[in-house]
PDB file with SEQRES, HELIX, SHEET and CRYST1 records, atoms N, CA, C and O in Angstrom:
SEQRES   1 A   82  MET MET THR ILE THR SER PRO ILE VAL GLY THR PHE TYR          
SEQRES   2 A   82  ARG SER PRO SER PRO ASP ALA ASP PRO TYR VAL GLU GLU          
SEQRES   3 A   82  GLY ASP PHE VAL LYS LYS GLY GLN VAL LEU CYS ILE VAL          
SEQRES   4 A   82  GLU ALA MET LYS LEU MET ASN GLU ILE GLU CYS GLU THR          
SEQRES   5 A   82  ASP GLY ARG ILE VAL LYS ILE LEU ALA GLU SER THR LYS          
SEQRES   6 A   82  PRO VAL GLU TYR GLY GLN ALA LEU PHE LEU ILE ASP PRO          
SEQRES   7 A   82  LYS ALA THR SER                                              
SHEET    1 AA1 4 MET A   2  THR A   5  0                                        
SHEET    2 AA1 4 ALA A  72  ASP A  77 -1                                        
SHEET    3 AA1 4 GLY A  54  ILE A  59 -1                                        
SHEET    4 AA1 4 PHE A  29  VAL A  30 -1                                        
SHEET    1 AA2 3 GLY A  10  TYR A  13  0                                        
SHEET    2 AA2 3 VAL A  35  ALA A  41 -1                                        
SHEET    3 AA2 3 LEU A  44  GLU A  49 -1                                        
CRYST1    1.000    1.000    1.000  90.00  90.00  90.00 P 1           1          
ATOM      1  N   MET A   1     -22.631  16.465 164.496  1.00  0.00           N  
ATOM      2  CA  MET A   1     -23.907  16.797 163.877  1.00  0.00           C  
ATOM      3  C   MET A   1     -23.684  17.754 162.707  1.00  0.00           C  
ATOM      4  O   MET A   1     -22.767  18.575 162.712  1.00  0.00           O  
ATOM      5  N   MET A   2     -24.528  17.623 161.734  1.00  0.00           N  
ATOM      6  CA  MET A   2     -24.498  18.516 160.571  1.00  0.00           C  
ATOM      7  C   MET A   2     -25.822  19.286 160.554  1.00  0.00           C  
ATOM      8  O   MET A   2     -26.885  18.713 160.795  1.00  0.00           O  
ATOM      9  N   THR A   3     -25.748  20.562 160.271  1.00  0.00           N  
ATOM     10  CA  THR A   3     -26.947  21.391 160.187  1.00  0.00           C  
ATOM     11  C   THR A   3     -27.248  21.702 158.726  1.00  0.00           C  
ATOM     12  O   THR A   3     -26.383  22.169 157.985  1.00  0.00           O  
ATOM     13  N   ILE A   4     -28.496  21.432 158.322  1.00  0.00           N  
ATOM     14  CA  ILE A   4     -28.945  21.827 156.981  1.00  0.00           C  
ATOM     15  C   ILE A   4     -29.639  23.177 157.147  1.00  0.00           C  
ATOM     16  O   ILE A   4     -30.572  23.311 157.938  1.00  0.00           O  
ATOM     17  N   THR A   5     -29.176  24.175 156.393  1.00  0.00           N  
ATOM     18  CA  THR A   5     -29.735  25.518 156.515  1.00  0.00           C  
ATOM     19  C   THR A   5     -30.473  25.907 155.241  1.00  0.00           C  
ATOM     20  O   THR A   5     -30.287  25.304 154.184  1.00  0.00           O  
ATOM     21  N   SER A   6     -31.311  26.925 155.368  1.00  0.00           N  
ATOM     22  CA  SER A   6     -32.057  27.418 154.216  1.00  0.00           C  
ATOM     23  C   SER A   6     -31.140  28.267 153.331  1.00  0.00           C  
ATOM     24  O   SER A   6     -30.496  29.197 153.817  1.00  0.00           O  
ATOM     25  N   PRO A   7     -31.080  27.949 152.036  1.00  0.00           N  
ATOM     26  CA  PRO A   7     -30.242  28.742 151.134  1.00  0.00           C  
ATOM     27  C   PRO A   7     -30.904  30.047 150.697  1.00  0.00           C  
ATOM     28  O   PRO A   7     -30.274  30.883 150.048  1.00  0.00           O  
ATOM     29  N   ILE A   8     -32.179  30.218 151.056  1.00  0.00           N  
ATOM     30  CA  ILE A   8     -32.939  31.402 150.616  1.00  0.00           C  
ATOM     31  C   ILE A   8     -33.952  31.796 151.682  1.00  0.00           C  
ATOM     32  O   ILE A   8     -34.238  31.026 152.599  1.00  0.00           O  
ATOM     33  N   VAL A   9     -34.486  32.995 151.549  1.00  0.00           N  
ATOM     34  CA  VAL A   9     -35.610  33.442 152.371  1.00  0.00           C  
ATOM     35  C   VAL A   9     -36.886  32.935 151.706  1.00  0.00           C  
ATOM     36  O   VAL A   9     -37.035  33.047 150.489  1.00  0.00           O  
ATOM     37  N   GLY A  10     -37.793  32.387 152.483  1.00  0.00           N  
ATOM     38  CA  GLY A  10     -39.033  31.895 151.896  1.00  0.00           C  
ATOM     39  C   GLY A  10     -39.917  31.213 152.927  1.00  0.00           C  
ATOM     40  O   GLY A  10     -39.763  31.419 154.131  1.00  0.00           O  
ATOM     41  N   THR A  11     -40.851  30.395 152.436  1.00  0.00           N  
ATOM     42  CA  THR A  11     -41.776  29.660 153.294  1.00  0.00           C  
ATOM     43  C   THR A  11     -41.394  28.187 153.280  1.00  0.00           C  
ATOM     44  O   THR A  11     -41.231  27.587 152.218  1.00  0.00           O  
ATOM     45  N   PHE A  12     -41.252  27.612 154.472  1.00  0.00           N  
ATOM     46  CA  PHE A  12     -40.810  26.228 154.651  1.00  0.00           C  
ATOM     47  C   PHE A  12     -41.995  25.274 154.574  1.00  0.00           C  
ATOM     48  O   PHE A  12     -43.016  25.487 155.228  1.00  0.00           O  
ATOM     49  N   TYR A  13     -41.856  24.234 153.782  1.00  0.00           N  
ATOM     50  CA  TYR A  13     -42.891  23.192 153.678  1.00  0.00           C  
ATOM     51  C   TYR A  13     -42.239  21.826 153.864  1.00  0.00           C  
ATOM     52  O   TYR A  13     -41.246  21.510 153.210  1.00  0.00           O  
ATOM     53  N   ARG A  14     -42.801  21.024 154.756  1.00  0.00           N  
ATOM     54  CA  ARG A  14     -42.267  19.679 155.008  1.00  0.00           C  
ATOM     55  C   ARG A  14     -42.774  18.648 154.012  1.00  0.00           C  
ATOM     56  O   ARG A  14     -42.200  17.565 153.901  1.00  0.00           O  
ATOM     57  N   SER A  15     -43.848  18.969 153.280  1.00  0.00           N  
ATOM     58  CA  SER A  15     -44.415  18.018 152.319  1.00  0.00           C  
ATOM     59  C   SER A  15     -44.662  18.717 150.986  1.00  0.00           C  
ATOM     60  O   SER A  15     -44.721  19.945 150.928  1.00  0.00           O  
ATOM     61  N   PRO A  16     -44.808  17.927 149.898  1.00  0.00           N  
ATOM     62  CA  PRO A  16     -44.991  18.531 148.576  1.00  0.00           C  
ATOM     63  C   PRO A  16     -46.353  19.183 148.382  1.00  0.00           C  
ATOM     64  O   PRO A  16     -46.505  20.038 147.510  1.00  0.00           O  
ATOM     65  N   SER A  17     -47.354  18.790 149.185  1.00  0.00           N  
ATOM     66  CA  SER A  17     -48.682  19.412 149.130  1.00  0.00           C  
ATOM     67  C   SER A  17     -49.342  19.251 150.499  1.00  0.00           C  
ATOM     68  O   SER A  17     -48.913  18.411 151.290  1.00  0.00           O  
ATOM     69  N   PRO A  18     -50.379  20.042 150.792  1.00  0.00           N  
ATOM     70  CA  PRO A  18     -50.983  20.006 152.131  1.00  0.00           C  
ATOM     71  C   PRO A  18     -51.497  18.627 152.559  1.00  0.00           C  
ATOM     72  O   PRO A  18     -51.486  18.315 153.749  1.00  0.00           O  
ATOM     73  N   ASP A  19     -51.943  17.805 151.617  1.00  0.00           N  
ATOM     74  CA  ASP A  19     -52.502  16.501 151.982  1.00  0.00           C  
ATOM     75  C   ASP A  19     -51.500  15.354 151.821  1.00  0.00           C  
ATOM     76  O   ASP A  19     -51.863  14.189 151.986  1.00  0.00           O  
ATOM     77  N   ALA A  20     -50.258  15.673 151.504  1.00  0.00           N  
ATOM     78  CA  ALA A  20     -49.224  14.645 151.320  1.00  0.00           C  
ATOM     79  C   ALA A  20     -48.443  14.423 152.617  1.00  0.00           C  
ATOM     80  O   ALA A  20     -48.400  15.289 153.491  1.00  0.00           O  
ATOM     81  N   ASP A  21     -47.830  13.249 152.719  1.00  0.00           N  
ATOM     82  CA  ASP A  21     -46.961  12.960 153.861  1.00  0.00           C  
ATOM     83  C   ASP A  21     -45.707  13.819 153.786  1.00  0.00           C  
ATOM     84  O   ASP A  21     -45.272  14.189 152.696  1.00  0.00           O  
ATOM     85  N   PRO A  22     -45.115  14.141 154.954  1.00  0.00           N  
ATOM     86  CA  PRO A  22     -43.855  14.889 154.951  1.00  0.00           C  
ATOM     87  C   PRO A  22     -42.756  14.115 154.227  1.00  0.00           C  
ATOM     88  O   PRO A  22     -42.769  12.885 154.181  1.00  0.00           O  
ATOM     89  N   TYR A  23     -41.809  14.859 153.665  1.00  0.00           N  
ATOM     90  CA  TYR A  23     -40.660  14.225 153.014  1.00  0.00           C  
ATOM     91  C   TYR A  23     -39.888  13.353 154.005  1.00  0.00           C  
ATOM     92  O   TYR A  23     -39.526  12.219 153.692  1.00  0.00           O  
ATOM     93  N   VAL A  24     -39.640  13.888 155.194  1.00  0.00           N  
ATOM     94  CA  VAL A  24     -38.892  13.160 156.219  1.00  0.00           C  
ATOM     95  C   VAL A  24     -39.486  13.428 157.596  1.00  0.00           C  
ATOM     96  O   VAL A  24     -40.159  14.433 157.823  1.00  0.00           O  
ATOM     97  N   GLU A  25     -39.214  12.497 158.505  1.00  0.00           N  
ATOM     98  CA  GLU A  25     -39.598  12.634 159.915  1.00  0.00           C  
ATOM     99  C   GLU A  25     -38.329  12.517 160.756  1.00  0.00           C  
ATOM    100  O   GLU A  25     -37.310  12.017 160.280  1.00  0.00           O  
ATOM    101  N   GLU A  26     -38.393  12.977 162.005  1.00  0.00           N  
ATOM    102  CA  GLU A  26     -37.268  12.791 162.913  1.00  0.00           C  
ATOM    103  C   GLU A  26     -37.026  11.300 163.083  1.00  0.00           C  
ATOM    104  O   GLU A  26     -37.968  10.527 163.258  1.00  0.00           O  
ATOM    105  N   GLY A  27     -35.763  10.900 163.032  1.00  0.00           N  
ATOM    106  CA  GLY A  27     -35.398   9.499 163.161  1.00  0.00           C  
ATOM    107  C   GLY A  27     -35.225   8.787 161.832  1.00  0.00           C  
ATOM    108  O   GLY A  27     -34.681   7.683 161.788  1.00  0.00           O  
ATOM    109  N   ASP A  28     -35.686   9.410 160.731  1.00  0.00           N  
ATOM    110  CA  ASP A  28     -35.546   8.799 159.401  1.00  0.00           C  
ATOM    111  C   ASP A  28     -34.080   8.801 158.965  1.00  0.00           C  
ATOM    112  O   ASP A  28     -33.328   9.729 159.262  1.00  0.00           O  
ATOM    113  N   PHE A  29     -33.697   7.744 158.255  1.00  0.00           N  
ATOM    114  CA  PHE A  29     -32.389   7.705 157.612  1.00  0.00           C  
ATOM    115  C   PHE A  29     -32.537   8.295 156.212  1.00  0.00           C  
ATOM    116  O   PHE A  29     -33.486   7.990 155.490  1.00  0.00           O  
ATOM    117  N   VAL A  30     -31.586   9.139 155.846  1.00  0.00           N  
ATOM    118  CA  VAL A  30     -31.648   9.829 154.555  1.00  0.00           C  
ATOM    119  C   VAL A  30     -30.360   9.604 153.783  1.00  0.00           C  
ATOM    120  O   VAL A  30     -29.318   9.278 154.351  1.00  0.00           O  
ATOM    121  N   LYS A  31     -30.460   9.787 152.479  1.00  0.00           N  
ATOM    122  CA  LYS A  31     -29.315   9.635 151.584  1.00  0.00           C  
ATOM    123  C   LYS A  31     -28.946  10.997 150.999  1.00  0.00           C  
ATOM    124  O   LYS A  31     -29.799  11.875 150.872  1.00  0.00           O  
ATOM    125  N   LYS A  32     -27.696  11.163 150.651  1.00  0.00           N  
ATOM    126  CA  LYS A  32     -27.246  12.389 149.988  1.00  0.00           C  
ATOM    127  C   LYS A  32     -28.071  12.591 148.726  1.00  0.00           C  
ATOM    128  O   LYS A  32     -28.239  11.665 147.933  1.00  0.00           O  
ATOM    129  N   GLY A  33     -28.586  13.804 148.541  1.00  0.00           N  
ATOM    130  CA  GLY A  33     -29.397  14.133 147.374  1.00  0.00           C  
ATOM    131  C   GLY A  33     -30.887  13.935 147.579  1.00  0.00           C  
ATOM    132  O   GLY A  33     -31.685  14.330 146.729  1.00  0.00           O  
ATOM    133  N   GLN A  34     -31.277  13.329 148.695  1.00  0.00           N  
ATOM    134  CA  GLN A  34     -32.707  13.118 148.981  1.00  0.00           C  
ATOM    135  C   GLN A  34     -33.365  14.446 149.345  1.00  0.00           C  
ATOM    136  O   GLN A  34     -32.781  15.253 150.068  1.00  0.00           O  
ATOM    137  N   VAL A  35     -34.583  14.675 148.843  1.00  0.00           N  
ATOM    138  CA  VAL A  35     -35.305  15.909 149.153  1.00  0.00           C  
ATOM    139  C   VAL A  35     -35.786  15.867 150.610  1.00  0.00           C  
ATOM    140  O   VAL A  35     -36.409  14.899 151.046  1.00  0.00           O  
ATOM    141  N   LEU A  36     -35.483  16.937 151.347  1.00  0.00           N  
ATOM    142  CA  LEU A  36     -35.877  17.038 152.755  1.00  0.00           C  
ATOM    143  C   LEU A  36     -37.105  17.910 152.944  1.00  0.00           C  
ATOM    144  O   LEU A  36     -37.926  17.660 153.827  1.00  0.00           O  
ATOM    145  N   CYS A  37     -37.227  18.941 152.104  1.00  0.00           N  
ATOM    146  CA  CYS A  37     -38.314  19.901 152.261  1.00  0.00           C  
ATOM    147  C   CYS A  37     -38.356  20.793 151.020  1.00  0.00           C  
ATOM    148  O   CYS A  37     -37.571  20.634 150.085  1.00  0.00           O  
ATOM    149  N   ILE A  38     -39.290  21.725 151.045  1.00  0.00           N  
ATOM    150  CA  ILE A  38     -39.387  22.757 150.008  1.00  0.00           C  
ATOM    151  C   ILE A  38     -39.340  24.112 150.704  1.00  0.00           C  
ATOM    152  O   ILE A  38     -39.940  24.302 151.761  1.00  0.00           O  
ATOM    153  N   VAL A  39     -38.619  25.050 150.096  1.00  0.00           N  
ATOM    154  CA  VAL A  39     -38.696  26.448 150.523  1.00  0.00           C  
ATOM    155  C   VAL A  39     -39.233  27.229 149.326  1.00  0.00           C  
ATOM    156  O   VAL A  39     -38.601  27.304 148.272  1.00  0.00           O  
ATOM    157  N   GLU A  40     -40.414  27.806 149.521  1.00  0.00           N  
ATOM    158  CA  GLU A  40     -41.052  28.586 148.455  1.00  0.00           C  
ATOM    159  C   GLU A  40     -40.584  30.032 148.536  1.00  0.00           C  
ATOM    160  O   GLU A  40     -40.657  30.670 149.587  1.00  0.00           O  
ATOM    161  N   ALA A  41     -40.103  30.529 147.411  1.00  0.00           N  
ATOM    162  CA  ALA A  41     -39.678  31.920 147.331  1.00  0.00           C  
ATOM    163  C   ALA A  41     -40.223  32.503 146.034  1.00  0.00           C  
ATOM    164  O   ALA A  41     -39.914  32.010 144.949  1.00  0.00           O  
ATOM    165  N   MET A  42     -41.023  33.539 146.145  1.00  0.00           N  
ATOM    166  CA  MET A  42     -41.598  34.214 144.975  1.00  0.00           C  
ATOM    167  C   MET A  42     -42.279  33.219 144.031  1.00  0.00           C  
ATOM    168  O   MET A  42     -42.054  33.238 142.820  1.00  0.00           O  
ATOM    169  N   LYS A  43     -43.099  32.369 144.597  1.00  0.00           N  
ATOM    170  CA  LYS A  43     -43.904  31.369 143.863  1.00  0.00           C  
ATOM    171  C   LYS A  43     -43.081  30.244 143.243  1.00  0.00           C  
ATOM    172  O   LYS A  43     -43.629  29.408 142.525  1.00  0.00           O  
ATOM    173  N   LEU A  44     -41.779  30.210 143.508  1.00  0.00           N  
ATOM    174  CA  LEU A  44     -40.934  29.111 143.031  1.00  0.00           C  
ATOM    175  C   LEU A  44     -40.725  28.125 144.171  1.00  0.00           C  
ATOM    176  O   LEU A  44     -40.367  28.512 145.284  1.00  0.00           O  
ATOM    177  N   MET A  45     -40.951  26.841 143.882  1.00  0.00           N  
ATOM    178  CA  MET A  45     -40.763  25.793 144.881  1.00  0.00           C  
ATOM    179  C   MET A  45     -39.341  25.257 144.758  1.00  0.00           C  
ATOM    180  O   MET A  45     -39.000  24.616 143.764  1.00  0.00           O  
ATOM    181  N   ASN A  46     -38.522  25.516 145.757  1.00  0.00           N  
ATOM    182  CA  ASN A  46     -37.119  25.107 145.755  1.00  0.00           C  
ATOM    183  C   ASN A  46     -36.945  23.885 146.649  1.00  0.00           C  
ATOM    184  O   ASN A  46     -37.110  23.969 147.866  1.00  0.00           O  
ATOM    185  N   GLU A  47     -36.610  22.745 146.039  1.00  0.00           N  
ATOM    186  CA  GLU A  47     -36.393  21.534 146.819  1.00  0.00           C  
ATOM    187  C   GLU A  47     -35.039  21.626 147.516  1.00  0.00           C  
ATOM    188  O   GLU A  47     -34.024  21.919 146.885  1.00  0.00           O  
ATOM    189  N   ILE A  48     -35.035  21.374 148.825  1.00  0.00           N  
ATOM    190  CA  ILE A  48     -33.804  21.377 149.605  1.00  0.00           C  
ATOM    191  C   ILE A  48     -33.380  19.923 149.781  1.00  0.00           C  
ATOM    192  O   ILE A  48     -34.117  19.110 150.338  1.00  0.00           O  
ATOM    193  N   GLU A  49     -32.180  19.610 149.297  1.00  0.00           N  
ATOM    194  CA  GLU A  49     -31.687  18.232 149.321  1.00  0.00           C  
ATOM    195  C   GLU A  49     -30.685  18.031 150.448  1.00  0.00           C  
ATOM    196  O   GLU A  49     -30.001  18.961 150.875  1.00  0.00           O  
ATOM    197  N   CYS A  50     -30.619  16.799 150.915  1.00  0.00           N  
ATOM    198  CA  CYS A  50     -29.671  16.432 151.958  1.00  0.00           C  
ATOM    199  C   CYS A  50     -28.256  16.452 151.395  1.00  0.00           C  
ATOM    200  O   CYS A  50     -28.029  16.047 150.255  1.00  0.00           O  
ATOM    201  N   GLU A  51     -27.315  16.921 152.192  1.00  0.00           N  
ATOM    202  CA  GLU A  51     -25.931  17.048 151.750  1.00  0.00           C  
ATOM    203  C   GLU A  51     -25.086  15.828 152.096  1.00  0.00           C  
ATOM    204  O   GLU A  51     -23.933  15.733 151.675  1.00  0.00           O  
ATOM    205  N   THR A  52     -25.654  14.886 152.866  1.00  0.00           N  
ATOM    206  CA  THR A  52     -24.900  13.718 153.311  1.00  0.00           C  
ATOM    207  C   THR A  52     -25.854  12.581 153.665  1.00  0.00           C  
ATOM    208  O   THR A  52     -27.041  12.815 153.895  1.00  0.00           O  
ATOM    209  N   ASP A  53     -25.350  11.375 153.710  1.00  0.00           N  
ATOM    210  CA  ASP A  53     -26.128  10.270 154.273  1.00  0.00           C  
ATOM    211  C   ASP A  53     -26.158  10.446 155.786  1.00  0.00           C  
ATOM    212  O   ASP A  53     -25.211  10.974 156.368  1.00  0.00           O  
ATOM    213  N   GLY A  54     -27.235  10.009 156.423  1.00  0.00           N  
ATOM    214  CA  GLY A  54     -27.307  10.103 157.875  1.00  0.00           C  
ATOM    215  C   GLY A  54     -28.719   9.927 158.381  1.00  0.00           C  
ATOM    216  O   GLY A  54     -29.592   9.420 157.677  1.00  0.00           O  
ATOM    217  N   ARG A  55     -28.933  10.359 159.627  1.00  0.00           N  
ATOM    218  CA  ARG A  55     -30.242  10.230 160.269  1.00  0.00           C  
ATOM    219  C   ARG A  55     -30.719  11.609 160.705  1.00  0.00           C  
ATOM    220  O   ARG A  55     -29.950  12.400 161.251  1.00  0.00           O  
ATOM    221  N   ILE A  56     -32.004  11.892 160.457  1.00  0.00           N  
ATOM    222  CA  ILE A  56     -32.608  13.158 160.893  1.00  0.00           C  
ATOM    223  C   ILE A  56     -32.744  13.111 162.415  1.00  0.00           C  
ATOM    224  O   ILE A  56     -33.498  12.296 162.948  1.00  0.00           O  
ATOM    225  N   VAL A  57     -32.018  13.980 163.110  1.00  0.00           N  
ATOM    226  CA  VAL A  57     -32.071  14.029 164.565  1.00  0.00           C  
ATOM    227  C   VAL A  57     -33.176  14.978 165.018  1.00  0.00           C  
ATOM    228  O   VAL A  57     -33.921  14.675 165.950  1.00  0.00           O  
ATOM    229  N   LYS A  58     -33.276  16.131 164.350  1.00  0.00           N  
ATOM    230  CA  LYS A  58     -34.246  17.151 164.759  1.00  0.00           C  
ATOM    231  C   LYS A  58     -34.672  17.964 163.551  1.00  0.00           C  
ATOM    232  O   LYS A  58     -33.854  18.322 162.703  1.00  0.00           O  
ATOM    233  N   ILE A  59     -35.976  18.252 163.485  1.00  0.00           N  
ATOM    234  CA  ILE A  59     -36.515  19.185 162.486  1.00  0.00           C  
ATOM    235  C   ILE A  59     -36.707  20.507 163.212  1.00  0.00           C  
ATOM    236  O   ILE A  59     -37.448  20.583 164.192  1.00  0.00           O  
ATOM    237  N   LEU A  60     -36.040  21.546 162.730  1.00  0.00           N  
ATOM    238  CA  LEU A  60     -35.952  22.807 163.470  1.00  0.00           C  
ATOM    239  C   LEU A  60     -36.890  23.899 162.969  1.00  0.00           C  
ATOM    240  O   LEU A  60     -36.996  24.954 163.595  1.00  0.00           O  
ATOM    241  N   ALA A  61     -37.569  23.661 161.854  1.00  0.00           N  
ATOM    242  CA  ALA A  61     -38.478  24.673 161.312  1.00  0.00           C  
ATOM    243  C   ALA A  61     -39.888  24.099 161.269  1.00  0.00           C  
ATOM    244  O   ALA A  61     -40.074  22.887 161.158  1.00  0.00           O  
ATOM    245  N   GLU A  62     -40.867  24.974 161.358  1.00  0.00           N  
ATOM    246  CA  GLU A  62     -42.269  24.560 161.346  1.00  0.00           C  
ATOM    247  C   GLU A  62     -42.856  24.755 159.951  1.00  0.00           C  
ATOM    248  O   GLU A  62     -42.665  25.789 159.311  1.00  0.00           O  
ATOM    249  N   SER A  63     -43.576  23.727 159.501  1.00  0.00           N  
ATOM    250  CA  SER A  63     -44.145  23.776 158.151  1.00  0.00           C  
ATOM    251  C   SER A  63     -45.079  24.968 157.993  1.00  0.00           C  
ATOM    252  O   SER A  63     -45.805  25.324 158.921  1.00  0.00           O  
ATOM    253  N   THR A  64     -45.058  25.573 156.833  1.00  0.00           N  
ATOM    254  CA  THR A  64     -45.842  26.746 156.403  1.00  0.00           C  
ATOM    255  C   THR A  64     -45.377  28.058 157.041  1.00  0.00           C  
ATOM    256  O   THR A  64     -46.013  29.094 156.853  1.00  0.00           O  
ATOM    257  N   LYS A  65     -44.280  28.020 157.788  1.00  0.00           N  
ATOM    258  CA  LYS A  65     -43.775  29.239 158.430  1.00  0.00           C  
ATOM    259  C   LYS A  65     -42.602  29.805 157.636  1.00  0.00           C  
ATOM    260  O   LYS A  65     -41.891  29.068 156.953  1.00  0.00           O  
ATOM    261  N   PRO A  66     -42.405  31.138 157.731  1.00  0.00           N  
ATOM    262  CA  PRO A  66     -41.277  31.756 157.021  1.00  0.00           C  
ATOM    263  C   PRO A  66     -39.935  31.337 157.605  1.00  0.00           C  
ATOM    264  O   PRO A  66     -39.804  31.132 158.812  1.00  0.00           O  
ATOM    265  N   VAL A  67     -38.943  31.213 156.733  1.00  0.00           N  
ATOM    266  CA  VAL A  67     -37.569  30.960 157.163  1.00  0.00           C  
ATOM    267  C   VAL A  67     -36.651  32.011 156.546  1.00  0.00           C  
ATOM    268  O   VAL A  67     -36.946  32.578 155.494  1.00  0.00           O  
ATOM    269  N   GLU A  68     -35.552  32.251 157.215  1.00  0.00           N  
ATOM    270  CA  GLU A  68     -34.568  33.238 156.768  1.00  0.00           C  
ATOM    271  C   GLU A  68     -33.396  32.542 156.088  1.00  0.00           C  
ATOM    272  O   GLU A  68     -33.180  31.344 156.275  1.00  0.00           O  
ATOM    273  N   TYR A  69     -32.648  33.295 155.305  1.00  0.00           N  
ATOM    274  CA  TYR A  69     -31.419  32.784 154.713  1.00  0.00           C  
ATOM    275  C   TYR A  69     -30.487  32.334 155.834  1.00  0.00           C  
ATOM    276  O   TYR A  69     -30.237  33.087 156.775  1.00  0.00           O  
ATOM    277  N   GLY A  70     -29.975  31.113 155.738  1.00  0.00           N  
ATOM    278  CA  GLY A  70     -29.038  30.613 156.733  1.00  0.00           C  
ATOM    279  C   GLY A  70     -29.689  30.022 157.967  1.00  0.00           C  
ATOM    280  O   GLY A  70     -28.988  29.519 158.846  1.00  0.00           O  
ATOM    281  N   GLN A  71     -31.012  30.068 158.058  1.00  0.00           N  
ATOM    282  CA  GLN A  71     -31.701  29.512 159.221  1.00  0.00           C  
ATOM    283  C   GLN A  71     -31.566  27.990 159.227  1.00  0.00           C  
ATOM    284  O   GLN A  71     -31.694  27.344 158.187  1.00  0.00           O  
ATOM    285  N   ALA A  72     -31.308  27.425 160.404  1.00  0.00           N  
ATOM    286  CA  ALA A  72     -31.182  25.973 160.540  1.00  0.00           C  
ATOM    287  C   ALA A  72     -32.547  25.314 160.338  1.00  0.00           C  
ATOM    288  O   ALA A  72     -33.539  25.710 160.950  1.00  0.00           O  
ATOM    289  N   LEU A  73     -32.579  24.303 159.467  1.00  0.00           N  
ATOM    290  CA  LEU A  73     -33.824  23.581 159.184  1.00  0.00           C  
ATOM    291  C   LEU A  73     -33.811  22.175 159.767  1.00  0.00           C  
ATOM    292  O   LEU A  73     -34.818  21.714 160.305  1.00  0.00           O  
ATOM    293  N   PHE A  74     -32.680  21.496 159.662  1.00  0.00           N  
ATOM    294  CA  PHE A  74     -32.564  20.108 160.115  1.00  0.00           C  
ATOM    295  C   PHE A  74     -31.218  19.879 160.789  1.00  0.00           C  
ATOM    296  O   PHE A  74     -30.211  20.478 160.411  1.00  0.00           O  
ATOM    297  N   LEU A  75     -31.212  19.000 161.797  1.00  0.00           N  
ATOM    298  CA  LEU A  75     -29.969  18.474 162.355  1.00  0.00           C  
ATOM    299  C   LEU A  75     -29.845  17.039 161.881  1.00  0.00           C  
ATOM    300  O   LEU A  75     -30.779  16.250 162.027  1.00  0.00           O  
ATOM    301  N   ILE A  76     -28.696  16.697 161.312  1.00  0.00           N  
ATOM    302  CA  ILE A  76     -28.476  15.361 160.775  1.00  0.00           C  
ATOM    303  C   ILE A  76     -27.229  14.769 161.407  1.00  0.00           C  
ATOM    304  O   ILE A  76     -26.206  15.441 161.544  1.00  0.00           O  
ATOM    305  N   ASP A  77     -27.327  13.500 161.789  1.00  0.00           N  
ATOM    306  CA  ASP A  77     -26.181  12.769 162.315  1.00  0.00           C  
ATOM    307  C   ASP A  77     -25.580  11.953 161.173  1.00  0.00           C  
ATOM    308  O   ASP A  77     -26.112  10.902 160.819  1.00  0.00           O  
ATOM    309  N   PRO A  78     -24.466  12.433 160.590  1.00  0.00           N  
ATOM    310  CA  PRO A  78     -23.892  11.727 159.438  1.00  0.00           C  
ATOM    311  C   PRO A  78     -23.220  10.417 159.825  1.00  0.00           C  
ATOM    312  O   PRO A  78     -22.904   9.606 158.955  1.00  0.00           O  
ATOM    313  N   LYS A  79     -22.998  10.199 161.122  1.00  0.00           N  
ATOM    314  CA  LYS A  79     -22.340   8.969 161.570  1.00  0.00           C  
ATOM    315  C   LYS A  79     -23.330   7.823 161.765  1.00  0.00           C  
ATOM    316  O   LYS A  79     -22.930   6.664 161.871  1.00  0.00           O  
ATOM    317  N   ALA A  80     -24.621   8.149 161.813  1.00  0.00           N  
ATOM    318  CA  ALA A  80     -25.638   7.113 162.026  1.00  0.00           C  
ATOM    319  C   ALA A  80     -25.722   6.217 160.792  1.00  0.00           C  
ATOM    320  O   ALA A  80     -25.630   6.690 159.659  1.00  0.00           O  
ATOM    321  N   THR A  81     -25.895   4.942 161.025  1.00  0.00           N  
ATOM    322  CA  THR A  81     -26.057   3.991 159.909  1.00  0.00           C  
ATOM    323  C   THR A  81     -27.389   3.289 160.064  1.00  0.00           C  
ATOM    324  O   THR A  81     -27.847   3.024 161.175  1.00  0.00           O  
ATOM    325  N   SER A  82     -27.999   2.995 158.935  1.00  0.00           N  
ATOM    326  CA  SER A  82     -29.329   2.381 158.967  1.00  0.00           C  
ATOM    327  C   SER A  82     -29.288   0.928 159.365  1.00  0.00           C  
ATOM    328  O   SER A  82     -30.331   0.278 159.435  1.00  0.00           O  
TER     329      SER A  82                                                      
END                                                                             
C-alpha cells in the first residue's frame, strides 16, 4: 500500500466546490498526476495529485476538516489494475 500525505497544513476538501462531486471515491482507479483532493492553506487552493497509478483503498481524511503536515489522506494500492 502507498499512503498519500498532506504536504501542508490546511483544510481538506474532497471536491472542487461544495455542490460538486468528489474528485475520487474509495474503489476508484486513479492515474499518476490525477487530482485527488484540495488542501486550502491561507486562501490558496493546493491540488494534491496522485503519485502513482492504482486504486483508492481508503480515504482517511474528512472533507472540510483541518489536516496536518504529513497526515495520511489516502491509501492507494499501486498493484491494482483496472
